VEXLOZA-979630 format. One record per residue (C-alpha): residue number from 0; y, x, z; residue in three letters. Coordinates in nm, 2 decimals. Each point is the difference from the previous one (the first is absolute). Layout:
% VEXLOZA-979630
<atom NUM, <Y, X, Z>, ALA>
...
***
This chain:
% VEXLOZA-979630
<atom 0, <0.39, 0.41, -2.16>, MET>
<atom 1, <0.25, -0.08, 0.27>, ALA>
<atom 2, <-0.27, -0.04, 0.27>, THR>
<atom 3, <-0.33, 0.14, 0.11>, ARG>
<atom 4, <-0.27, -0.15, 0.22>, SER>
<atom 5, <-0.27, 0.14, 0.23>, CYS>
<atom 6, <-0.35, -0.08, -0.15>, PRO>
<atom 7, <-0.15, 0.01, 0.35>, SER>
<atom 8, <0.23, -0.21, 0.22>, CYS>
<atom 9, <0.23, -0.17, -0.26>, GLY>
<atom 10, <0.34, 0.12, 0.14>, THR>
<atom 11, <0.27, 0.02, -0.26>, GLN>
<atom 12, <0.24, 0.29, -0.04>, TYR>
<atom 13, <0.28, 0.11, -0.23>, VAL>
<atom 14, <-0.11, 0.22, -0.28>, ALA>
<atom 15, <0.12, 0.32, 0.15>, THR>
<atom 16, <-0.27, 0.00, 0.26>, VAL>
<atom 17, <-0.34, 0.14, -0.10>, ARG>
<atom 18, <-0.22, -0.05, 0.30>, ARG>
<atom 19, <-0.04, -0.30, 0.24>, CYS>
<atom 20, <0.16, 0.09, 0.34>, ILE>
<atom 21, <-0.26, -0.22, 0.18>, ASP>
<atom 22, <-0.32, 0.12, -0.14>, CYS>
<atom 23, <0.07, 0.30, -0.22>, GLY>
<atom 24, <-0.14, -0.15, -0.32>, SER>
<atom 25, <0.15, 0.10, -0.33>, THR>
<atom 26, <0.23, -0.29, -0.12>, LEU>
<atom 27, <-0.04, -0.17, -0.34>, VAL>
<atom 28, <0.27, -0.14, -0.23>, ASP>
<atom 29, <0.06, -0.37, 0.02>, ASP>
<atom 30, <-0.07, -0.16, -0.35>, THR>
<atom 31, <0.23, -0.30, 0.06>, THR>
<atom 32, <0.32, -0.05, 0.20>, THR>
<atom 33, <0.17, -0.31, 0.12>, ALA>
<atom 34, <0.35, -0.09, -0.10>, THR>
<atom 35, <0.28, -0.15, 0.21>, ALA>
<atom 36, <-0.05, -0.32, -0.20>, ALA>
<atom 37, <-0.37, -0.01, 0.09>, ASP>
<atom 38, <0.09, 0.06, 0.37>, ALA>
<atom 39, <0.25, -0.28, 0.00>, LYS>
<atom 40, <-0.22, -0.25, -0.18>, SER>
<atom 41, <-0.22, -0.03, 0.31>, ALA>
<atom 42, <0.28, -0.09, 0.23>, THR>
<atom 43, <0.32, -0.09, -0.19>, GLY>
<atom 44, <0.31, -0.11, 0.19>, SER>
<atom 45, <0.04, -0.24, 0.29>, ASP>
<atom 46, <0.27, -0.24, 0.12>, ASP>
<atom 47, <0.14, 0.27, 0.22>, ARG>
<atom 48, <0.14, 0.19, -0.29>, GLY>
<atom 49, <-0.27, 0.26, 0.03>, GLN>
<atom 50, <-0.23, 0.17, -0.26>, ILE>
<atom 51, <-0.35, 0.10, 0.09>, GLY>
<atom 52, <-0.19, 0.28, -0.15>, TYR>
<atom 53, <-0.38, 0.01, 0.07>, GLU>
<atom 54, <-0.13, 0.36, -0.02>, LEU>
<atom 55, <-0.36, -0.02, 0.13>, PRO>
<atom 56, <-0.12, 0.31, -0.18>, GLY>
<atom 57, <0.26, 0.23, 0.14>, TRP>
<atom 58, <-0.10, 0.27, 0.25>, GLY>
<atom 59, <0.22, 0.12, 0.28>, ASN>
<atom 60, <0.15, 0.29, -0.20>, GLN>
<atom 61, <0.12, -0.25, -0.28>, LEU>
<atom 62, <0.15, -0.23, 0.26>, LYS>
<atom 63, <0.19, 0.28, 0.18>, VAL>
<atom 64, <0.12, 0.13, -0.34>, ALA>
<atom 65, <0.14, -0.34, -0.09>, LEU>
<atom 66, <0.14, -0.03, 0.36>, GLU>
<atom 67, <0.20, 0.32, -0.05>, GLY>
<atom 68, <0.14, -0.12, -0.32>, MET>
<atom 69, <0.10, -0.34, 0.15>, LEU>
<atom 70, <0.17, 0.17, 0.28>, GLU>
<atom 71, <0.20, 0.22, -0.23>, LYS>
<atom 72, <0.10, -0.30, -0.20>, GLU>
<atom 73, <0.10, -0.20, 0.32>, GLY>
<atom 74, <-0.25, -0.29, -0.08>, VAL>
<atom 75, <-0.06, -0.23, 0.29>, PRO>
<atom 76, <-0.37, -0.06, 0.02>, ARG>
<atom 77, <-0.30, -0.11, 0.21>, VAL>
<atom 78, <-0.37, 0.08, -0.04>, TRP>
<atom 79, <-0.25, -0.27, 0.08>, GLU>
<atom 80, <-0.33, 0.18, -0.03>, ALA>
<atom 81, <-0.02, 0.08, -0.38>, THR>
<atom 82, <0.30, -0.22, -0.09>, VAL>
<atom 83, <0.35, 0.13, -0.04>, LEU>
<atom 84, <0.28, -0.25, 0.05>, LEU>
<atom 85, <0.35, 0.08, -0.11>, VAL>
<atom 86, <0.32, -0.21, -0.06>, PRO>
<atom 87, <0.01, -0.16, -0.35>, ALA>
<atom 88, <0.31, 0.19, -0.09>, GLU>
<atom 89, <-0.18, 0.33, 0.01>, PHE>
<atom 90, <-0.27, -0.11, -0.24>, GLU>
<atom 91, <0.10, 0.23, -0.29>, ASP>
<atom 92, <0.04, 0.30, 0.23>, THR>
<atom 93, <-0.35, -0.05, 0.15>, VAL>
<atom 94, <-0.15, -0.06, -0.34>, ASP>
<atom 95, <0.12, 0.33, -0.11>, GLY>
<atom 96, <-0.12, 0.19, 0.32>, LEU>
<atom 97, <-0.35, -0.16, -0.02>, ILE>
<atom 98, <-0.02, 0.11, -0.37>, GLU>
<atom 99, <0.12, 0.35, 0.10>, ALA>
<atom 100, <-0.27, 0.04, 0.27>, VAL>
<atom 101, <-0.30, -0.17, -0.18>, GLU>
<atom 102, <0.09, -0.02, -0.36>, GLY>
<atom 103, <0.09, 0.34, -0.12>, ARG>
<atom 104, <-0.10, 0.37, 0.03>, GLU>
<atom 105, <0.11, 0.18, 0.31>, VAL>
<atom 106, <0.19, 0.31, -0.13>, PRO>
<atom 107, <-0.19, 0.32, 0.01>, GLU>
<atom 108, <0.15, 0.35, -0.05>, PRO>
<atom 109, <0.02, 0.15, -0.35>, ASP>
<atom 110, <-0.30, 0.22, -0.08>, GLU>
<atom 111, <0.23, 0.30, -0.08>, ASP>
<atom 112, <0.21, -0.04, 0.31>, GLU>
<atom 113, <-0.05, 0.25, 0.28>, PRO>
<atom 114, <-0.14, -0.19, 0.30>, LEU>
<atom 115, <0.04, 0.03, 0.37>, VAL>
<atom 116, <-0.28, -0.08, 0.23>, ALA>
<atom 117, <0.11, -0.13, 0.34>, LEU>
<atom 118, <-0.26, 0.00, 0.28>, GLU>
<atom 119, <0.13, -0.26, 0.24>, ILE>
<atom 120, <-0.14, 0.02, 0.36>, GLU>
<atom 121, <-0.05, -0.31, 0.21>, GLY>
<atom 122, <-0.06, -0.23, -0.30>, LEU>
<atom 123, <-0.20, -0.31, 0.07>, ASP>
<atom 124, <-0.05, -0.31, -0.23>, GLN>
<atom 125, <0.31, -0.18, 0.11>, ASP>
<atom 126, <0.22, 0.31, -0.04>, THR>
<atom 127, <-0.13, 0.05, -0.35>, VAL>
<atom 128, <0.06, -0.37, -0.08>, ASP>
<atom 129, <0.36, 0.03, 0.13>, ALA>
<atom 130, <0.06, 0.32, -0.19>, LEU>
<atom 131, <-0.14, -0.14, -0.32>, GLU>
<atom 132, <0.23, -0.30, 0.03>, ALA>
<atom 133, <0.30, 0.24, 0.03>, ARG>
<atom 134, <-0.12, 0.21, -0.30>, LEU>
<atom 135, <-0.05, -0.30, -0.22>, MET>
<atom 136, <0.34, -0.15, 0.10>, ALA>
<atom 137, <0.17, 0.32, -0.09>, GLU>
<atom 138, <-0.20, 0.04, -0.32>, GLY>
<atom 139, <-0.12, 0.35, 0.09>, VAL>
<atom 140, <-0.28, 0.11, -0.23>, PRO>
<atom 141, <-0.30, 0.12, 0.22>, HIS>
<atom 142, <-0.37, 0.03, 0.06>, LEU>
<atom 143, <-0.24, 0.03, 0.29>, TRP>
<atom 144, <-0.25, 0.28, -0.03>, SER>
<atom 145, <-0.37, -0.05, 0.11>, ASP>
<atom 146, <0.09, 0.22, 0.31>, GLU>
<atom 147, <0.28, -0.24, 0.10>, GLY>
<atom 148, <0.29, 0.22, -0.12>, ASP>
<atom 149, <0.30, -0.16, -0.15>, LEU>
<atom 150, <0.07, 0.14, -0.35>, LEU>
<atom 151, <0.36, -0.03, -0.15>, LEU>
<atom 152, <0.24, 0.19, -0.22>, GLY>
<atom 153, <0.21, 0.28, 0.14>, GLU>
<atom 154, <0.32, -0.19, -0.07>, ASP>
<atom 155, <-0.11, -0.29, 0.23>, ASP>
<atom 156, <-0.10, 0.22, 0.29>, GLU>
<atom 157, <0.31, -0.03, 0.20>, GLU>
<atom 158, <0.02, -0.38, -0.05>, LYS>
<atom 159, <-0.36, -0.05, 0.11>, VAL>
<atom 160, <0.03, 0.21, 0.30>, LEU>
<atom 161, <0.29, -0.22, 0.11>, ALA>
<atom 162, <-0.21, -0.30, -0.06>, LEU>
<atom 163, <-0.29, 0.14, 0.20>, ILE>
<atom 164, <0.24, 0.07, 0.29>, ASP>
<atom 165, <0.12, -0.35, -0.01>, ALA>
<atom 166, <-0.34, -0.15, 0.00>, VAL>
<atom 167, <-0.11, 0.21, 0.30>, PHE>
<atom 168, <0.33, -0.08, 0.18>, ASP>
<atom 169, <-0.08, -0.38, -0.03>, GLU>
<atom 170, <-0.35, 0.06, 0.14>, VAL>
<atom 171, <0.13, 0.19, 0.30>, GLU>
<atom 172, <0.26, -0.26, 0.07>, GLU>
<atom 173, <-0.27, -0.27, 0.02>, GLY>
<atom 174, <0.14, -0.18, -0.31>, GLY>
<atom 175, <-0.22, -0.24, -0.20>, GLY>
<atom 176, <-0.23, -0.16, 0.26>, SER>
<atom 177, <-0.16, -0.19, -0.29>, SER>
<atom 178, <-0.12, 0.33, -0.14>, VAL>
<atom 179, <-0.16, 0.08, 0.34>, ASP>
<atom 180, <-0.18, -0.34, -0.01>, SER>
<atom 181, <-0.11, 0.07, -0.35>, GLN>
<atom 182, <-0.14, 0.33, 0.11>, ALA>
<atom 183, <-0.21, -0.17, 0.27>, VAL>
<atom 184, <-0.12, -0.26, -0.24>, LEU>
<atom 185, <-0.08, 0.26, -0.27>, SER>
<atom 186, <-0.20, 0.20, 0.26>, GLY>
<atom 187, <-0.19, -0.31, 0.12>, LEU>
<atom 188, <-0.08, -0.09, -0.36>, TYR>
<atom 189, <-0.15, 0.35, -0.07>, VAL>
<atom 190, <-0.20, -0.02, 0.32>, ALA>
<atom 191, <-0.13, -0.35, -0.06>, VAL>
<atom 192, <-0.09, 0.09, -0.36>, ASP>
<atom 193, <-0.22, 0.30, 0.11>, ARG>
<atom 194, <-0.15, -0.21, 0.28>, LEU>
<atom 195, <-0.10, -0.28, -0.25>, MET>
<atom 196, <-0.19, 0.25, -0.20>, LYS>
<atom 197, <-0.17, 0.18, 0.29>, ARG>
<atom 198, <-0.01, -0.25, 0.29>, PRO>
<atom 199, <-0.28, 0.21, 0.17>, ASP>
<atom 200, <0.21, 0.32, 0.03>, ASP>
<atom 201, <0.12, 0.03, 0.35>, GLU>
<atom 202, <0.28, 0.24, -0.10>, LYS>
<atom 203, <0.14, -0.26, -0.24>, LEU>
<atom 204, <-0.02, -0.26, 0.27>, ARG>
<atom 205, <0.20, 0.22, 0.23>, ARG>
<atom 206, <0.25, 0.09, -0.26>, ALA>
<atom 207, <0.05, -0.38, -0.07>, PHE>
<atom 208, <0.06, -0.07, 0.36>, ARG>
<atom 209, <0.26, 0.28, 0.02>, THR>
<atom 210, <0.18, -0.13, -0.31>, ALA>
<atom 211, <-0.01, -0.35, 0.17>, ALA>
<atom 212, <0.16, 0.10, 0.32>, GLU>
<atom 213, <0.37, -0.06, -0.09>, PRO>
<atom 214, <-0.07, -0.34, -0.15>, ILE>
<atom 215, <0.01, -0.20, 0.33>, ASP>
<atom 216, <0.33, 0.15, 0.10>, GLU>
<atom 217, <0.18, -0.03, -0.33>, MET>
<atom 218, <0.26, -0.27, -0.07>, PRO>
<atom 219, <-0.03, -0.21, -0.30>, VAL>
<atom 220, <0.09, 0.24, -0.29>, PRO>
<atom 221, <0.31, -0.08, -0.19>, TYR>
<atom 222, <-0.07, -0.25, -0.28>, GLY>
<atom 223, <-0.33, -0.13, 0.14>, PHE>
<atom 224, <-0.07, -0.35, 0.10>, GLU>
<atom 225, <-0.10, -0.05, 0.36>, LEU>
<atom 226, <-0.32, -0.19, -0.09>, ALA>
<atom 227, <-0.12, 0.27, -0.24>, SER>
<atom 228, <0.08, 0.28, 0.24>, TRP>
<atom 229, <-0.19, -0.18, 0.29>, GLN>
<atom 230, <-0.30, -0.03, -0.23>, GLU>
<atom 231, <0.00, 0.38, -0.07>, VAL>
<atom 232, <0.02, 0.07, 0.38>, VAL>
<atom 233, <-0.28, -0.25, 0.07>, ARG>
<atom 234, <-0.24, 0.14, -0.26>, ARG>
<atom 235, <0.08, 0.36, 0.10>, THR>
<atom 236, <-0.07, -0.08, 0.37>, THR>
<atom 237, <-0.32, -0.17, -0.08>, GLU>
<atom 238, <-0.12, 0.29, -0.22>, LEU>
<atom 239, <0.09, 0.25, 0.27>, VAL>
<atom 240, <-0.21, -0.20, 0.25>, THR>
<atom 241, <-0.29, -0.02, -0.24>, LEU>
<atom 242, <0.01, 0.37, -0.08>, SER>
<atom 243, <-0.07, 0.07, 0.37>, LYS>
<atom 244, <-0.29, -0.23, 0.05>, VAL>
<atom 245, <-0.29, 0.24, -0.08>, ASP>
<atom 246, <0.17, 0.26, 0.23>, GLN>
<atom 247, <0.03, -0.23, 0.31>, ASP>
<atom 248, <-0.35, -0.10, 0.11>, PRO>
<atom 249, <0.11, -0.10, 0.36>, ASP>
<atom 250, <0.30, -0.21, -0.11>, GLY>
<atom 251, <0.23, 0.21, 0.19>, SER>
<atom 252, <0.25, 0.05, -0.29>, GLY>
<atom 253, <-0.02, 0.39, 0.03>, ASP>
<atom 254, <-0.06, 0.20, -0.30>, ASP>
<atom 255, <0.06, 0.35, -0.13>, GLU>
<atom 256, <0.37, -0.07, 0.01>, ASP>
<atom 257, <-0.01, -0.04, 0.37>, GLY>
<atom 258, <-0.19, 0.18, 0.27>, ASP>
<atom 259, <-0.36, -0.11, -0.09>, SER>
<atom 260, <-0.26, 0.24, -0.12>, ASP>
<atom 261, <-0.23, -0.27, -0.12>, LEU>
<atom 262, <-0.19, 0.07, -0.32>, GLU>
<atom 263, <-0.02, -0.25, -0.27>, PRO>
<atom 264, <-0.29, -0.24, 0.05>, VAL>
<atom 265, <-0.28, -0.01, -0.24>, GLU>
<atom 266, <0.02, -0.36, -0.12>, SER>
<atom 267, <0.20, -0.32, 0.05>, ALA>
<atom 268, <-0.29, -0.12, 0.23>, ALA>
<atom 269, <0.10, 0.26, 0.25>, ASP>
<atom 270, <0.33, -0.18, 0.04>, VAL>
<atom 271, <-0.17, -0.32, 0.09>, GLY>
<atom 272, <0.11, -0.36, -0.02>, ASP>
<atom 273, <0.18, -0.16, 0.29>, GLY>
<atom 274, <-0.05, 0.29, 0.22>, GLY>
<atom 275, <-0.39, 0.02, -0.05>, GLN>
<atom 276, <-0.06, 0.37, -0.05>, ASP>
<atom 277, <-0.30, 0.07, -0.22>, ARG>
<atom 278, <-0.13, -0.36, 0.06>, ALA>
<atom 279, <-0.22, 0.02, -0.30>, GLY>
<atom 280, <-0.19, 0.32, 0.11>, ASP>
<atom 281, <-0.24, -0.19, 0.23>, GLU>
<atom 282, <-0.04, -0.30, -0.21>, ASP>
<atom 283, <-0.08, 0.19, -0.32>, GLY>
<atom 284, <0.28, -0.17, -0.18>, GLU>
<atom 285, <0.23, 0.29, -0.04>, ASP>
<atom 286, <0.13, 0.07, -0.36>, GLU>
<atom 287, <-0.17, 0.28, -0.19>, PRO>
<atom 288, <0.18, 0.33, 0.03>, ASP>
<atom 289, <0.31, 0.02, -0.21>, GLY>
<atom 290, <0.03, -0.37, -0.09>, GLU>
<atom 291, <0.24, -0.07, 0.29>, GLY>
<atom 292, <0.22, 0.29, -0.09>, ASP>
<atom 293, <0.00, -0.10, -0.36>, GLU>
<atom 294, <0.11, -0.35, 0.08>, ALA>
<atom 295, <0.27, 0.13, 0.23>, SER>
<atom 296, <0.13, 0.25, -0.26>, ASP>
<atom 297, <0.00, -0.27, -0.27>, ALA>
<atom 298, <0.21, -0.23, 0.22>, GLY>
<atom 299, <0.23, 0.28, 0.07>, LEU>
<atom 300, <0.03, 0.09, -0.36>, ALA>
<atom 301, <0.08, -0.36, -0.10>, GLU>
<atom 302, <0.27, -0.04, 0.26>, LYS>
<atom 303, <0.15, 0.34, -0.11>, ALA>
<atom 304, <0.00, -0.12, -0.36>, ARG>
<atom 305, <0.19, -0.32, 0.09>, VAL>
<atom 306, <0.26, 0.20, 0.20>, LEU>
<atom 307, <0.02, 0.26, -0.29>, ARG>
<atom 308, <0.07, -0.27, -0.25>, GLU>
<atom 309, <0.28, -0.15, 0.21>, GLN>
<atom 310, <0.15, 0.34, 0.06>, LEU>
<atom 311, <-0.01, 0.08, -0.36>, ARG>
<atom 312, <0.25, -0.27, -0.07>, GLU>
<atom 313, <0.26, 0.15, 0.22>, ILE>
<atom 314, <-0.04, 0.37, -0.03>, VAL>
***
């Protein structure tokens, strides 16, 4: 098939990738693919002479692959979350490109052809996405090994080395701020997904807070509506605060990320309500051991789930 998806986190990739970059799971072939006509049916055209393509199932790699092809064809476009807007006169061109990305097999090297394995240092998810877009746009048959090596025919080696240099040059020059934003959002999605599943794990709480650090300082990413972005920031900030509650019994705001050496408290009752520390100890009304923690963890997991679903629509 033309695309594969991760059975664990649901991220979609082109068919040349075998393992999920986020969680390492083996990808599975998608049994159905959308067509350009399907994508258009949800949005159609508007009175500004634009055509809208709704692509909600696309992962970041497919978006970047299409973006590379659109750039090569000189198609003006704007991304609004999962919707691609293009001038109506480019409709036929974009139809063909979407079919190329999602509706056909990505070329693979011939079985009898001698292969070259390129071990590329400094690869991250966004660099892989950008390189994949170039390879697809150029129609270079290739595969990614389980070890992350790029496999291709000997005849294409020189061309691919030039493409790799071009991709890394763009990264060094700071080009593509939208890719940087996407990297932050992808990292945040992975962190909140793990936190949702293990809200009691302090290492995962800390990892989430680290992933969330750039959010407050980020401008509204290209193609995002202001209200939607503000909602992401609000939910992220709220979850960061909640993830610190059990580690901040005196309300000082210090945690392991700062200078405090405080150990996690044993239950939510230790935190107190309205500044009353362990008020229930003397009255005999304190919660049984573990119940406060479980309630706090359940609340954290639910807020993480809500944020995860919102992020899933945009990464």
